C-alpha positions in Angstrom: 153.4 -41.4 112.0 153.1 -44.6 114.0 156.4 -45.1 115.8 157.8 -48.6 115.8 160.5 -47.7 118.4 159.3 -45.1 120.9 162.4 -44.3 123.0 163.0 -42.4 126.2 166.3 -40.9 127.4 167.9 -42.4 130.5 168.0 -40.3 133.7 171.0 -37.9 133.8 172.8 -40.0 136.4 172.3 -43.3 134.5 175.2 -45.0 132.7 174.4 -46.7 129.4 177.1 -48.7 127.5 177.0 -50.9 124.4 179.4 -53.6 123.2 181.2 -56.3 125.2 184.3 -54.2 125.8 182.4 -51.4 127.4 180.2 -53.8 129.3 183.2 -55.7 130.8 184.8 -52.3 131.7 182.1 -51.9 134.3 183.4 -54.9 136.3 186.0 -54.7 139.0 189.2 -56.8 138.9 188.1 -58.7 142.0 188.1 -60.6 144.0 184.3 -60.8 143.7 181.4 -63.0 142.8 179.2 -61.7 139.9 175.8 -63.4 139.5 174.2 -62.9 136.1 170.5 -63.8 136.3 168.0 -64.1 133.5 165.7 -66.4 131.4 166.7 -69.5 129.5 166.3 -67.6 126.2 169.5 -65.7 126.8 172.5 -67.1 124.9 174.3 -68.0 128.1 177.4 -69.8 126.6 178.0 -66.7 124.4 177.6 -64.3 127.3 180.0 -66.2 129.5 182.5 -66.6 126.7 182.6 -62.9 125.7 182.9 -61.7 129.2 185.6 -64.2 130.0 187.6 -63.1 126.9 187.3 -59.4 127.6 188.3 -59.8 131.3 191.1 -62.2 130.5 192.5 -59.8 127.9 192.8 -57.1 130.5 194.5 -59.5 132.9 191.6 -60.3 135.2 191.3 -64.0 136.1 187.9 -65.5 135.5 186.2 -68.6 136.8 182.9 -69.7 135.2 180.0 -71.4 137.0 177.0 -72.3 134.8 174.3 -72.7 137.4 172.3 -74.8 135.0 174.7 -77.7 135.5 173.5 -77.9 139.1 169.8 -78.3 138.3 167.9 -81.3 139.7 167.2 -84.1 137.2 164.5 -83.1 134.7 162.0 -85.6 136.2 162.4 -84.0 139.6 162.0 -80.5 138.2 158.9 -81.5 136.4 157.4 -83.2 139.5 158.0 -80.1 141.6 156.7 -77.6 139.1 153.7 -79.4 137.5 150.5 -80.0 139.4 149.0 -83.5 139.2 145.6 -82.0 138.7 146.8 -80.5 135.4 148.1 -83.9 134.0 144.8 -84.6 132.1 144.4 -81.1 130.6 146.1 -81.0 127.2 145.5 -77.3 126.9 146.2 -75.3 130.0 148.0 -75.3 133.3 147.4 -73.4 136.5 149.9 -70.5 136.9 152.9 -71.8 138.8 153.6 -70.3 142.2 157.0 -72.0 142.7 160.3 -70.3 143.4 163.4 -70.9 141.4 164.8 -72.9 144.4 162.7 -75.8 143.1 165.1 -76.2 140.2 167.8 -77.5 142.5 168.4 -80.4 144.8 171.0 -78.3 146.6 172.5 -75.0 145.6 176.2 -74.9 144.9 178.3 -73.0 147.5 181.4 -71.9 145.6 184.4 -70.7 147.5 184.9 -66.9 147.0 187.8 -66.3 144.6 191.2 -65.4 145.9 191.7 -63.3 142.9 189.7 -62.2 139.9 186.0 -62.8 139.3 183.8 -65.8 139.8 181.0 -65.5 137.2 177.9 -67.4 138.1 175.4 -67.3 135.2 172.1 -68.7 134.1 168.5 -68.8 135.5 168.8 -69.1 139.3 172.3 -67.5 139.5 171.0 -64.9 142.0 170.4 -67.7 144.5 174.1 -68.1 145.0 175.9 -65.7 147.4 177.3 -62.8 145.3 178.9 -59.4 145.5 177.4 -58.0 142.2 174.1 -58.9 140.5 173.2 -58.3 136.9 170.1 -59.3 135.0 170.6 -60.4 131.4 167.4 -60.4 129.3 165.7 -60.7 126.0 162.0 -59.9 125.6 159.5 -62.7 125.9 158.9 -62.8 122.1 162.3 -64.4 121.9 161.3 -67.2 124.3 158.2 -67.9 122.2 160.3 -68.1 119.1 162.8 -70.4 120.7 160.0 -72.8 121.9 158.3 -72.6 118.5 161.6 -73.5 116.8 162.0 -76.5 119.2 165.3 -75.3 120.6 166.4 -77.7 123.4 166.6 -76.1 126.8 164.1 -73.3 125.9 162.1 -74.2 129.0 163.2 -73.2 132.5 165.2 -75.8 134.4 165.2 -78.4 131.6 168.4 -77.9 129.6 168.6 -80.3 126.7 164.9 -81.1 126.9 162.4 -80.6 124.1 160.4 -77.4 124.9 156.7 -76.9 125.0 154.5 -73.8 125.1 152.4 -74.9 128.1 155.4 -74.9 130.4 156.6 -71.6 128.9 153.3 -69.7 129.5 152.0 -71.3 132.7 155.1 -72.4 134.6 158.3 -70.7 133.3 157.0 -67.1 132.9 155.2 -66.9 136.3 158.3 -68.3 138.1 160.8 -66.1 136.2 158.6 -62.9 136.5 158.2 -63.3 140.3 162.0 -63.9 140.7 162.9 -60.9 138.4 160.5 -58.6 140.2 161.9 -59.5 143.6 165.4 -58.7 142.4 164.6 -55.4 140.7 165.2 -53.1 143.7 168.7 -54.4 144.2 170.1 -55.1 140.7 173.5 -53.6 139.9 172.9 -53.6 136.2 170.5 -54.6 133.4 172.0 -56.3 130.3 169.9 -56.3 127.1 171.0 -59.3 125.0 168.8 -58.9 121.9 171.9 -58.3 119.8 174.4 -60.8 121.3 177.3 -59.2 119.5 176.4 -55.7 120.7 174.7 -55.9 124.1 173.3 -52.8 125.9 174.1 -52.3 129.6 172.5 -49.8 132.0 173.4 -49.5 135.7 170.8 -50.6 138.2 170.6 -47.3 140.1 170.3 -45.4 136.8 167.6 -47.7 135.6 165.6 -47.2 138.8 166.0 -43.4 138.5 164.9 -43.5 134.9 161.8 -45.5 135.8 161.1 -43.2 138.7 160.9 -40.3 136.2 158.9 -42.3 133.6 156.3 -43.3 136.2 155.3 -39.6 136.4 154.9 -38.8 132.8 153.1 -40.4 129.7 154.9 -43.4 128.3 154.5 -45.7 125.3 155.7 -49.3 125.2 157.5 -50.8 122.2 154.9 -52.3 119.8 155.1 -55.8 118.3 153.0 -57.9 115.9 153.1 -61.7 115.7 151.7 -64.1 113.1 148.9 -66.6 113.5 146.8 -68.7 111.0 144.0 -66.1 111.1 146.2 -63.0 110.8 145.7 -60.2 108.3 147.9 -57.6 106.7 146.8 -54.2 107.8 149.8 -53.6 110.1 152.2 -54.6 107.3 150.6 -52.3 104.8 149.8 -49.3 106.9 152.4 -49.4 109.7 155.3 -51.0 107.8 155.6 -53.6 110.5 157.3 -56.9 109.8 156.6 -56.8 106.1 158.4 -60.1 105.4 156.2 -62.1 107.8 153.2 -64.1 106.6 150.8 -61.8 108.3 150.4 -59.4 111.3 147.8 -60.9 113.6 148.1 -59.9 117.2 149.5 -56.5 117.9 151.1 -56.1 121.3 150.4 -52.4 121.9 150.4 -52.8 125.7 150.2 -56.3 127.1 151.9 -55.6 130.4 153.5 -59.0 131.1 155.3 -58.9 127.7 155.7 -55.2 127.0 159.0 -53.4 127.1 160.2 -49.7 127.3 163.1 -48.6 125.2 165.6 -46.6 127.2 168.5 -44.9 125.3 169.7 -42.3 122.9 169.2 -44.0 119.5 168.9 -47.4 117.8 172.5 -48.3 118.5 172.4 -47.3 122.2 169.2 -48.5 123.8 168.1 -51.2 126.2 164.6 -52.7 126.3 163.4 -53.1 129.9 160.1 -54.7 130.9 157.2 -52.4 131.4 156.2 -54.6 134.4 159.2 -53.4 136.3 157.7 -49.9 136.2 154.7 -51.3 138.2 157.0 -53.2 140.5 159.3 -50.3 141.3 156.8 -47.4 141.2 153.3 -49.0 141.9 151.7 -46.0 143.5 152.8 -43.6 140.8 151.9 -45.8 137.9 148.7 -47.6 139.2 147.4 -45.3 141.9 146.7 -46.3 145.5 143.3 -47.8 144.9 144.3 -49.9 141.9 147.5 -51.0 143.6 145.5 -52.1 146.7 143.3 -54.3 144.5 145.7 -55.6 141.8 149.1 -55.4 143.5 151.7 -54.7 140.9 149.7 -56.4 138.1 148.8 -53.8 135.5 145.2 -54.8 134.9 144.3 -53.4 131.5 145.8 -54.3 128.1 145.5 -52.8 124.6 146.2 -55.0 121.6 145.2 -55.3 118.0 143.4 -58.1 116.2 144.3 -57.7 112.5 142.0 -59.8 110.2 142.2 -57.4 107.3 142.9 -59.7 104.4 142.9 -62.6 106.9 140.4 -65.0 108.4 137.9 -64.9 111.2 139.0 -65.6 114.8 137.9 -68.8 116.5 134.5 -68.6 118.4 135.6 -68.7 122.0 135.0 -67.4 125.5 137.1 -66.7 128.6 136.9 -68.1 132.1 134.5 -66.6 134.6 136.2 -65.1 137.6 135.7 -68.0 140.1 136.9 -70.5 137.5 139.9 -68.4 136.6 140.9 -68.0 140.2 140.3 -71.6 141.4 141.3 -73.5 138.2 144.0 -71.3 136.7 145.3 -69.3 139.6 144.9 -65.8 138.2 143.3 -63.4 140.7 141.0 -61.6 138.2 139.5 -62.6 135.0 139.6 -61.9 131.3 136.8 -59.5 130.5 137.3 -58.0 127.0 136.0 -55.3 124.7 136.3 -55.0 120.9 136.7 -51.4 119.5 136.4 -51.4 115.7 139.2 -49.2 114.5 138.4 -50.4 111.0 135.3 -52.3 110.1 132.2 -52.1 107.9 128.6 -53.1 107.7 129.8 -56.0 105.5 132.1 -57.5 108.1 131.0 -59.2 111.4 131.6 -59.4 115.1 130.2 -62.6 116.7 128.9 -61.9 120.2 126.6 -63.7 122.6 124.0 -66.5 122.2 121.0 -66.2 119.9 117.6 -66.1 121.7 116.8 -69.6 120.4 120.2 -71.1 120.9 120.1 -74.7 122.2 123.3 -75.3 124.2 123.0 -79.1 123.8 122.8 -78.8 120.1 125.7 -76.3 120.0 127.8 -78.7 122.0 127.0 -81.7 119.7 128.0 -79.7 116.7 131.2 -78.6 118.3 132.0 -82.2 119.2 131.3 -83.4 115.6 133.6 -80.7 114.3 136.4 -81.8 116.6 136.0 -85.6 116.2 134.8 -85.9 112.6 135.8 -82.6 111.0 132.2 -81.7 110.2 131.9 -77.9 109.6 129.3 -75.9 111.5 127.8 -72.4 111.1 128.4 -70.5 114.3 125.5 -68.2 113.4 123.2 -71.1 114.2 124.0 -70.4 117.8 125.9 -67.1 118.2 124.7 -63.7 117.2 126.5 -61.8 114.4 126.6 -57.9 114.4 127.8 -55.6 111.7 131.3 -54.6 112.5 130.7 -50.9 112.1 133.8 -48.7 112.5 133.8 -46.9 115.9 131.5 -49.4 117.6 132.6 -50.9 120.9 131.4 -54.4 121.8 131.5 -55.5 125.5 132.6 -59.1 126.1 132.3 -60.1 129.8 133.8 -63.4 130.8 131.8 -66.4 129.6 130.4 -64.6 126.5 131.0 -66.4 123.2 132.6 -64.1 120.7 135.0 -63.6 117.7 136.0 -61.0 115.2 135.2 -61.8 111.7 137.5 -61.4 108.7 138.2 -57.9 107.4 138.4 -56.0 110.7 141.0 -54.2 112.7 139.9 -54.6 116.3 141.5 -52.6 119.1 141.0 -55.1 122.0 140.7 -53.2 125.3 140.7 -55.9 127.9 141.7 -57.1 131.2 145.3 -58.2 131.3 144.9 -62.0 131.6 145.3 -63.3 128.0 146.4 -66.9 128.1 143.1 -68.6 128.5 141.1 -68.6 125.3 138.4 -71.3 125.5 137.7 -72.1 121.9 134.5 -73.7 120.7 135.1 -73.7 116.9 138.0 -72.6 114.7 136.6 -73.1 111.1 138.4 -76.5 110.8 141.6 -74.4 110.4 145.0 -76.0 110.8 147.7 -74.4 112.9 151.1 -73.3 111.7 152.3 -76.9 112.1 149.6 -78.3 109.8 147.7 -80.0 112.7 144.2 -79.0 113.9 144.3 -76.0 116.3 143.5 -77.1 119.8 139.9 -76.6 120.9 139.4 -76.7 124.7 135.7 -76.7 124.3 135.1 -78.6 127.6 136.5 -75.5 129.4 134.4 -73.3 127.1 131.1 -75.0 127.9 132.0 -75.0 131.6 132.2 -71.2 131.5 129.5 -70.4 128.8 127.2 -67.6 130.0 123.8 -69.0 128.9 121.6 -66.4 130.6 122.5 -63.3 128.5 121.2 -63.9 125.0 119.2 -62.3 122.1 117.9 -58.8 122.8 119.8 -58.6 126.1 123.1 -59.0 124.2 122.3 -56.0 121.9 121.0 -53.9 124.8 123.8 -54.6 127.3 126.9 -55.3 125.2 126.5 -53.1 122.1 126.0 -49.8 123.8 125.4 -46.4 122.3 127.7 -43.5 123.2 126.5 -41.1 125.9 128.1 -37.7 126.4 129.8 -37.4 129.8 131.1 -33.9 129.4 131.9 -31.4 126.7 133.6 -28.1 125.9 134.5 -25.9 122.9 135.2 -28.2 120.0 135.3 -31.5 122.0 133.3 -34.0 124.0 134.0 -37.0 126.1 131.7 -40.0 125.7 131.2 -43.2 127.7 131.1 -46.0 125.1 131.4 -49.0 127.3 130.3 -49.4 130.9 129.1 -52.7 132.4 128.6 -53.3 136.1 130.3 -56.7 136.1 133.4 -55.4 134.4 136.0 -53.5 136.5 137.0 -51.0 133.8 135.2 -48.7 131.5 135.9 -47.3 128.0 135.4 -43.7 127.0 136.1 -41.7 123.9 137.3 -38.1 123.3 136.1 -36.5 120.0 138.0 -33.4 119.2 137.8 -30.9 116.3 141.0 -29.8 114.7 143.2 -27.9 117.1 140.7 -28.3 120.0 142.0 -29.0 123.5 140.3 -31.2 126.1 141.4 -31.1 129.7 141.5 -34.3 131.8 142.7 -35.6 135.2 143.8 -39.1 136.2 142.4 -38.4 139.7 144.7 -41.0 141.2 144.3 -43.9 138.7 146.1 -44.5 135.4 144.6 -43.9 132.0 145.4 -45.6 128.7 144.9 -43.7 125.4 144.7 -44.8 121.8 144.1 -42.6 118.7 141.4 -44.4 116.8 140.7 -41.8 114.2 142.5 -38.8 112.8 146.0 -37.6 112.6 146.8 -37.6 116.3 147.0 -35.5 119.5 149.7 -34.1 121.7 149.4 -34.9 125.4 150.4 -32.0 127.7 150.8 -32.6 131.4 150.6 -30.0 134.2 154.2 -30.8 135.1 155.2 -29.6 131.6 155.8 -33.0 129.8 154.7 -33.3 126.2 154.1 -36.5 124.3 153.0 -36.9 120.7 150.5 -39.6 120.0 149.7 -40.6 116.4 146.9 -42.7 114.8 146.9 -46.3 116.1 149.4 -45.6 118.9 148.7 -46.4 122.6 149.9 -44.3 125.6 149.9 -45.0 129.3 149.2 -41.9 131.5 150.3 -42.9 135.0 148.2 -42.1 138.0 150.8 -39.6 139.2 150.4 -37.4 136.2 147.2 -35.8 137.5 145.9 -33.0 135.3 146.7 -33.2 131.5 145.3 -32.1 128.2 144.8 -33.6 124.8 145.4 -31.2 121.9 144.3 -32.2 118.4 146.8 -31.8 115.6 146.8 -28.5 113.8 145.6 -28.4 110.2 144.0 -31.8 110.3 140.4 -33.0 110.7 138.6 -34.3 113.8 140.4 -36.8 116.1 139.0 -39.6 118.2 140.9 -40.9 121.2 139.8 -43.9 123.2 140.5 -43.9 126.9 140.3 -46.8 129.4 140.4 -46.7 133.1 139.7 -48.8 136.2 136.4 -47.7 137.7 
């Protein structure tokens, strides 16, 4: 069965506590300065209050310093963190490269306490001289929810200000991620604040030891589905995910900047820690030397679901070409994608590439009329439509117009950048707020690949499988390989109880069961990991040789694999 909460035991030397009393018991009586760093989405007043109460009850004097009270005025923060060149773009921002120092005119220099603890807390607290450093966190989905709800202060450095998503995605997250990653090697503790009445605490050395072990064995991140206007209901019906939501649209199987790993012994004793820290702390083991040399600590491939079963078609859109992505948006590599049809049919569609007779000027005029006058258009007048046959992979290099039609479950196997969808047309569909969804078509036409069209699309981007190797009861196929894309997609097909051997050969693999009951992954080091239908698993580069064994008593199993070429 699909697991909603894959969980891994902490290292033997790790210390994991839950509840405020147990968390506070890890602090000394002082004198000392404790800095608690973290994102704006943490409930900082509650955190400070609960620690103060616990420490005071045991007789430890506490002085509180909310670092947010020392931020520069909002106008100054905005001026330092927003580029003038982005001012006229209502859709996107270049990824911020600022440090958290830019939130302050001058940092406070508090006097060390003579007795007890000085508790400095909030985003930027680690910039103050300290004796102990904790990181308090909630996953990024909480930040998105806070901004969506209009909670004042949900954006970094702007307490009390009305939040917006553009700052969150393009300014806050890059700044916070860089800051957190730099602190990771010296954190004294990690504090998971998802349940503010019952936080989970793991010591820093224990966390690093746990991650050192996980970087050498298969690991699955915690999945999550959000809701959007086009979303379907497959994940609700089949996986039991978020059954009370209006739909399940985008499934976060492994989107590295937002993914988390659950560390603990059960639902009441677990901490969710970012997957990204695995790449920061153990880059060679996770990524491999060659991938690390090219991509640094950025995990370059993502797996996610696009659920339109019982929903609507996605917008027709493309993604920035590499030079545009780098120069305009500041991301070092671009958003190549592929669609694997986990569920589809000859009656549903995937839109991909330009028709042979497409007139880009006419296409543009129809897009503009849809935007300005609400005139509907038929994308198939300009973009090819293919039957969305189950098991087919569609290659989508940057600049290629594409969309999944309604009625599909797409496993999107793509480059990690995911915040730059350049929409041409969205079926005149309103967003969750009732307003028209944004259509950054100027960016789209600036990146539209006009040379690949008609027969070339079918030949290059809708490839037929070719067998790479085979053995008794199994074969490995290449199902997507394009020179301009830095990764390729393969597929294992195994008979019941068959076993296929593989080897990472120094670069990570990502696996997903796309058909059948599942497999068990066995590594040469003796680790064993079950993988059920629709689940995704990362096999770090350090694993080396491993084997896939199909479930006993079931039918054939298909497992998709992606790797950097």
